[in-house]
C-alpha positions in Angstrom: 0.0 0.0 -0.1 1.4 3.4 -0.8 2.4 6.0 2.3 1.0 9.1 2.5 3.1 12.1 1.8 1.8 13.3 5.6 3.2 10.1 6.9 6.6 10.4 5.0 7.0 13.7 6.6 6.1 13.1 9.9 8.3 10.0 9.7 11.2 12.2 8.6 11.0 14.8 11.0 10.8 12.4 14.0 14.3 10.6 12.2 15.8 13.8 11.9 14.7 14.9 15.1 16.2 11.4 16.7 19.5 11.9 14.9 20.1 15.7 16.5 19.5 14.4 19.8 22.1 11.9 19.1 24.7 14.2 17.8 23.9 16.5 20.7 24.5 13.3 23.3 27.6 12.7 21.3 29.1 16.2 21.5 28.5 16.3 25.4 30.0 13.5 26.1 33.1 14.3 23.8 33.1 17.9 25.5 33.1 16.1 29.0 35.9 13.9 28.0 38.0 16.5 26.7 37.4 18.9 29.8 38.9 15.9 31.9 42.0 15.6 30.4 42.9 19.4 30.2 45.8 20.5 32.6 44.9 21.3 36.7 46.7 24.0 38.1 50.2 23.5 39.1 50.9 20.8 40.9 53.6 22.7 43.1 50.4 24.8 45.0 49.4 23.1 48.0 46.2 21.7 47.7 42.7 22.9 49.1 39.1 22.1 48.6 38.5 23.6 45.4 41.6 22.0 43.6 40.1 18.6 45.1 36.4 19.0 44.0 38.1 20.2 41.1 40.2 17.0 40.1 37.6 15.1 41.6 34.5 16.5 39.4 37.2 16.2 36.0 37.8 12.3 37.0 34.0 12.0 36.9 33.0 13.9 33.6 36.4 11.7 32.0 34.3 8.6 33.1 30.8 10.1 32.0 32.3 11.0 28.8 34.1 7.8 28.3 30.9 5.7 29.0 28.9 8.3 26.4 31.7 7.8 23.7 31.2 3.7 24.3 27.7 3.6 24.7 27.5 6.0 20.7 30.1 3.4 19.2 28.1 0.6 20.0 24.6 1.8 19.2 26.1 2.8 15.9 27.8 -0.9 15.3 24.3 -2.5 16.1 22.5 -0.1 14.0 24.5 -1.3 11.2 24.3 -4.9 12.1 20.3 -4.7 12.1 18.5 -5.9 9.1 16.4 -3.5 7.1 12.9 -3.7 7.8 10.1 -3.5 5.5 7.3 -0.7 6.5 4.5 -2.6 7.7 1.3 -2.0 5.4 -1.8 0.2 7.1 -5.3 -0.7 6.7 
């Protein structure tokens, strides 16, 4: 059965929205990972509460960034392996 133009328009719009959200997530995780790899203040300075919190936050951002990168890499691989599906006919 022939799909209507409206259904195709909505389907395409939703696909583009999903793709945009995926790209935004990838950018966010990549930014977190980069922030974690930025050098800290001079290691010769005495350790303060702020420097300790900054170090902990950078490690957490790096962890979340790495987890996000792994998620998107695995997700893309699974999408590539998925066999194409035929559109279901509507009555």
